[in-house]
ZAMARGU-4260 file (C-alpha; in steps of 0.2 Angstrom, whole numbers, plus 5000, padded with zeros to 4 digits):
<rodrens>
0) 4850/4895/4954 | 4861/4899/4942 | 4867/4888/4925 | 4883/4886/4919 | 4886/4888/4899
5) 4899/4878/4891 | 4909/4889/4885 | 4910/4881/4866 | 4891/4880/4866 | 4890/4898/4871
10) 4904/4901/4856 | 4893/4892/4843 | 4877/4902/4851 | 4885/4920/4848 | 4890/4913/4830
15) 4872/4907/4825 | 4865/4924/4831 | 4879/4934/4822 | 4874/4924/4808 | 4855/4926/4808
20) 4859/4944/4810 | 4870/4946/4794 | 4858/4936/4786 | 4841/4949/4792 | 4853/4963/4786
25) 4857/4969/4802 | 4875/4974/4808 | 4881/4966/4822 | 4891/4976/4835 | 4910/4971/4837
30) 4913/4960/4850 | 4924/4967/4864 | 4938/4953/4861 | 4943/4951/4844 | 4937/4933/4836
35) 4957/4927/4833 | 4959/4931/4852 | 4968/4913/4854 | 4979/4916/4840 | 4987/4931/4852
40) 4994/4941/4836 | 4997/4929/4824 | 4985/4929/4809 | 4980/4920/4793 | 4982/4934/4781
45) 4993/4950/4782 | 4975/4959/4780 | 4968/4953/4795 | 4986/4955/4805 | 4987/4973/4800
50) 4968/4976/4804 | 4970/4970/4820 | 4985/4980/4824 | 4977/4997/4817 | 4961/4994/4831
55) 4976/4991/4843 | 4985/5006/4840 | 4968/5017/4841 | 4966/5012/4857 | 4985/5013/4863
60) 4985/5031/4856 | 4974/5038/4870 | 4983/5027/4882 | 4996/5038/4894 | 5016/5036/4893
65) 5014/5028/4909 | 5003/5014/4903 | 5014/5011/4888 | 5028/5009/4902 | 5019/4998/4909
70) 5018/4986/4895 | 5037/4989/4890 | 5038/4982/4908 | 5027/4968/4905 | 5037/4964/4888
75) 5054/4965/4898 | 5049/4953/4912 | 5043/4940/4899 | 5057/4938/4890 | 5067/4938/4904
80) 5060/4924/4913 | 5072/4909/4913 | 5061/4896/4904 | 5056/4908/4890 | 5073/4915/4889
85) 5079/4898/4886 | 5064/4893/4877 | 5065/4907/4862 | 5083/4907/4862 | 5086/4887/4858
90) 5072/4887/4845 | 5080/4905/4837 | 5097/4892/4834 | 5086/4875/4830 | 5077/4881/4819
95) 5087/4893/4810 | 5105/4883/4812 | 5112/4900/4814 | 5124/4905/4828 | 5126/4899/4848
100) 5114/4896/4861 | 5123/4903/4874 | 5126/4919/4864 | 5109/4919/4860 | 5104/4920/4877
105) 5116/4936/4881 | 5108/4946/4865 | 5090/4943/4870 | 5094/4948/4887 | 5102/4963/4883
110) 5087/4967/4871 | 5074/4964/4884 | 5084/4971/4901 | 5092/4987/4889 | 5083/4992/4877
115) 5077/5011/4879 | 5059/5015/4884 | 5049/5030/4885 | 5063/5038/4894 | 5071/5041/4877
120) 5055/5055/4872 | 5060/5071/4881 | 5050/5085/4878 | 5056/5101/4871 | 5047/5116/4877
125) 5050/5135/4875 | 5043/5150/4879 | 5043/5167/4871 | 5036/5184/4868 | 5022/5176/4857
130) 5017/5162/4871 | 5022/5143/4872 | 5026/5129/4860 | 5030/5110/4864 | 5039/5099/4852
135) 5033/5079/4857 | 5038/5064/4850 | 5022/5056/4844 | 5016/5039/4835 | 5019/5037/4816
140) 5004/5022/4821 | 5005/5006/4812 | 5023/5000/4808 | 5026/4986/4796 | 5044/4978/4804
145) 5054/4965/4792 | 5066/4955/4802 | 5081/4944/4797 | 5086/4927/4799 | 5100/4930/4809
150) 5094/4939/4824 | 5076/4933/4824 | 5071/4935/4842 | 5082/4952/4849 | 5074/4962/4832
155) 5057/4957/4837 | 5060/4962/4856 | 5071/4976/4854 | 5058/4983/4840 | 5042/4980/4848
160) 5049/4990/4865 | 5055/5005/4854 | 5038/5005/4844 | 5025/5002/4857 | 5034/5016/4868
165) 5031/5027/4855 | 5013/5022/4854 | 5014/5011/4839 | 5010/4994/4837 | 5020/4984/4825
170) 5016/4971/4813 | 5032/4959/4810 | 5034/4951/4793 | 5049/4939/4798 | 5061/4928/4788
175) 5052/4913/4785 | 5068/4901/4792 | 5062/4910/4808 | 5044/4907/4808 | 5041/4894/4821
180) 5053/4906/4832 | 5046/4921/4828 | 5027/4914/4831 | 5032/4909/4849 | 5038/4924/4853
185) 5023/4934/4845 | 5009/4925/4855 | 5020/4923/4870 | 5022/4942/4873 | 5005/4945/4866
190) 4996/4933/4878 | 5007/4940/4893 | 5002/4959/4889 | 4983/4955/4885 | 4982/4946/4904
195) 4990/4962/4910 | 4978/4972/4903 | 4985/4979/4885 | 4976/4980/4871 | 4976/4964/4861
200) 4987/4964/4845 | 5001/4977/4850 | 5011/4967/4840 | 5005/4954/4826 | 5013/4946/4811
205) 5007/4934/4796 | 5007/4915/4799 | 5015/4910/4785 | 5029/4924/4782 | 5033/4925/4762
210) 5038/4939/4751 | 5020/4940/4745 | 5016/4942/4762 | 5029/4958/4764 | 5024/4964/4749
215) 5007/4967/4754 | 5011/4974/4771 | 5023/4987/4763 | 5010/4993/4752 | 4995/4994/4763
220) 4990/5010/4768 | 4987/5008/4787 | 5006/5005/4787 | 5013/5021/4791 | 5030/5017/4793
225) 5042/5003/4785 | 5055/4996/4796 | 5067/4983/4786 | 5082/4975/4796 | 5092/4964/4782
230) 5101/4965/4767 | 5104/4977/4753 | 5088/4970/4743 | 5075/4973/4757 | 5081/4987/4760
235) 5079/4994/4742 | 5060/4987/4743 | 5056/4998/4758 | 5065/5012/4752 | 5055/5012/4734
240) 5039/5010/4743 | 5033/5028/4743 | 5032/5027/4763 | 5043/5034/4778 | 5056/5018/4778
245) 5070/5014/4790 | 5083/5001/4782 | 5095/4993/4792 | 5107/4986/4780 | 5124/4978/4777
250) 5141/4980/4786 | 5160/4974/4786 | 5165/4980/4801 | 5184/4983/4801 | 5196/4981/4817
255) 5212/4992/4818 | 5226/4987/4831 | 5241/4999/4831 | 5258/4996/4841 | 5252/5009/4858
260) 5238/4996/4861 | 5238/4982/4874 | 5241/4966/4863 | 5235/4953/4874 | 5219/4962/4878
265) 5215/4966/4860 | 5219/4950/4855 | 5205/4941/4867 | 5191/4955/4863 | 5195/4951/4844
270) 5193/4934/4844 | 5177/4934/4858 | 5168/4947/4848 | 5172/4941/4831 | 5164/4925/4837
275) 5150/4930/4846 | 5136/4920/4840 | 5148/4914/4827 | 5150/4931/4819 | 5131/4935/4812
280) 5128/4951/4824 | 5133/4965/4808 | 5144/4973/4819 | 5154/4958/4824 | 5173/4961/4817
285) 5177/4955/4799 | 5193/4959/4795 | 5209/4965/4805 | 5221/4978/4800 | 5237/4979/4811
290) 5253/4985/4810 | 5268/4978/4806 | 5278/4977/4822 | 5264/4970/4834 | 5256/4960/4819
295) 5264/4941/4824 | 5262/4944/4842 | 5244/4950/4838 | 5242/4933/4831 | 5249/4924/4844
300) 5238/4929/4856 | 5224/4927/4846 | 5227/4909/4844 | 5229/4909/4863 | 5211/4916/4865
305) 5203/4903/4852 | 5208/4905/4836 | 5212/4891/4823 | 5226/4897/4810 | 5227/4893/4792
310) 5245/4897/4785 | 5243/4887/4769 | 5238/4899/4754 | 5228/4882/4746 | 5218/4879/4762
315) 5213/4899/4762 | 5207/4896/4744 | 5199/4880/4746 | 5189/4888/4763 | 5185/4903/4752
320) 5178/4889/4737 | 5169/4880/4752 | 5159/4897/4761 | 5157/4907/4747 | 5143/4908/4734
325) 5145/4904/4715 | 5147/4920/4710 | 5160/4926/4725 | 5149/4939/4730 | 5143/4934/4748
330) 5142/4918/4760 | 5134/4901/4756 | 5119/4902/4764 | 5121/4886/4773 | 5140/4892/4781
335) 5131/4907/4789 | 5133/4907/4808 | 5140/4890/4808 | 5154/4887/4822 | 5173/4887/4819
340) 5175/4869/4821 | 5157/4864/4809 | 5169/4874/4795 | 5185/4865/4797 | 5177/4847/4798
345) 5169/4853/4779 | 5186/4858/4774 | 5192/4840/4782 | 5202/4849/4798 | 5197/4842/4815
350) 5198/4854/4831 | 5191/4855/4847 | 5177/4866/4853 | 5188/4879/4862 | 5192/4883/4842
355) 5180/4897/4840 | 5187/4907/4827 | 5196/4904/4810 | 5211/4916/4806 | 5222/4918/4793
360) 5234/4931/4785 | 5229/4936/4768 | 5231/4953/4757 | 5221/4968/4759 | 5212/4965/4742
365) 5208/4947/4746 | 5188/4942/4745 | 5187/4937/4765 | 5192/4956/4767 | 5182/4965/4756
370) 5164/4954/4758 | 5155/4953/4774 | 5153/4935/4775 | 5143/4931/4794 | 5152/4917/4799
375) 5169/4917/4811 | 5182/4918/4798 | 5193/4933/4803 | 5206/4938/4789 | 5222/4948/4795
380) 5231/4959/4786 | 5248/4967/4789 | 5250/4985/4788 | 5267/4995/4787 | 5260/5010/4801
385) 5244/5014/4809 | 5240/5026/4795 | 5240/5013/4781 | 5228/5003/4794 | 5216/5016/4793
390) 5214/5019/4775 | 5211/5003/4772 | 5200/4997/4785 | 5190/5015/4778 | 5191/5003/4761
395) 5186/4988/4766 | 5170/4995/4775 | 5162/5001/4758 | 5156/5017/4765 | 5140/5008/4776
400) 5146/5019/4790 | 5140/5004/4800 | 5153/4998/4813 | 5171/4998/4817 | 5184/4995/4829
405) 5201/5001/4835 | 5214/4997/4848 | 5226/5010/4851 | 5231/5021/4867 | 5234/5035/4853
410) 5222/5047/4854 | 5225/5058/4839 | 5224/5039/4827 | 5208/5035/4837 | 5201/5052/4832
415) 5207/5050/4815 | 5200/5032/4812 | 5182/5040/4820 | 5181/5053/4808 | 5185/5045/4794
420) 5176/5031/4796 | 5159/5040/4801 | 5153/5025/4809 | 5136/5023/4818 | 5145/5011/4829
425) 5165/5016/4834 | 5171/5003/4848 | 5188/5008/4856 | 5200/4997/4865 | 5184/4982/4869
430) 5174/4969/4858 | 5162/4973/4844 | 5145/4969/4857 | 5150/4982/4868 | 5143/4994/4855
435) 5127/4984/4860 | 5129/4988/4877 | 5133/4971/4882 | 5150/4976/4893 | 5148/4992/4887
440) 5141/5008/4891 | 5129/5010/4875 | 5113/5002/4873 | 5107/4988/4863 | 5098/4991/4842
445) 5094/4977/4831 | 5090/4989/4819 | 5107/5001/4815 | 5101/5011/4802 | 5116/5015/4791
450) 5108/5016/4774 | 5093/5029/4779 | 5104/5037/4791 | 5097/5037/4808 | 5110/5027/4815
455) 5107/5017/4830 | 5086/5017/4833 | 5078/5019/4850 | 5061/5024/4852 | 5062/5042/4846
460) 5067/5034/4828 | 5050/5028/4828 | 5042/5044/4830 | 5035/5059/4822 | 5042/5077/4829
465) 5027/5085/4831 | 5024/5104/4837 | 5011/5110/4849 | 5006/5130/4852 | 5001/5139/4864
470) 4998/5159/4856 | 5001/5175/4867 | 5001/5163/4883 | 5010/5155/4898 | 5026/5165/4895
475) 5029/5170/4914 | 5043/5177/4913
</rodrens>
């Protein structure tokens, strides 16, 4: 005869027994499943999140690459589930009030489907007179990752796949304005992973993200690598941590259009790229430099592709004062990622939903050209020739070496711009998002590390290269 014990009663009995053992000075054995199981990776304190991540990483360390690939497949499948995809995309827009739901779906889908996995980690083997040596990508351990409000779910998906592929676990410190969305996604992924047999807490975070929690994460000795996706302030903070750090900082991606380009296509590509997710992707077109001979035709075609043009100088300046912060050094937070229709409404201009980008002709030194605004406002600069356009684009990018675009069929000029800009992403004859693997041949990454030099991050970016030597053996040539 068997007796069924209520799980709640059983939990209470176990807790009472543990307290009694501790009272008697006896250390109870650690339970097979952490007490915080029901939280699925979300912890009250950063210290607890890091400790759980460290325990999970110790288990992951001894699992095979094929097992890691299994966990990556679980992440992909979970995110690509239609209901999950719609929920996380909608939550991100509603909580942050940034971007467009349809474009969030596209970005999340790209991150889940096309982020590289363990295939990125290729072993290099060399043999010679003194034997065999292997160079292999191995984990750092626990990685602390700071994620932005502009791409909260995309960055968690992308970073999680890359970092777990490398044998790491990750502790996220999301932007507080994306707290609920981040909690939803972290718990969703942890639950799916745990139910598939993965170690619990491969992905963790603190329930109440804050600057203090981020500082604690950065300083915790169990965190071996710190990754920051955000503005220059947070990148500077991680670089001063004394640890290995990867920083994905700002960009101000320019576009050059010359007289050899397919102008109709260039106009549509630029409007589509610059308005994508209301211009919050850091790779999105932020200013256009077009040669004089095709400038007006480009402008007309951009209007036909969904852009609304402001021609009055006073209105352009009113727009700047509306959306720029008090110091004029960047955007007002409340306008970041808002739609063109919303911004124009605040300016007293009513347009249809089909108008997804605001354009205007300005001089090259106008603040709209020189300042990254992260909203669907795109200044156009008239240039005498393509060489001037390239030089002015180089100046406007400010040496961030982030992203740039060019529309041209002149291979020599395309090569000149590519060499001069030195950007991590350079898209030729396409919208900017082609550089994220969306309609382009590349792969998506939402941590583009310009400041620290890694550029496009992938699993190997979050690994150490280790050498394993077998002396005087296995050279069979």
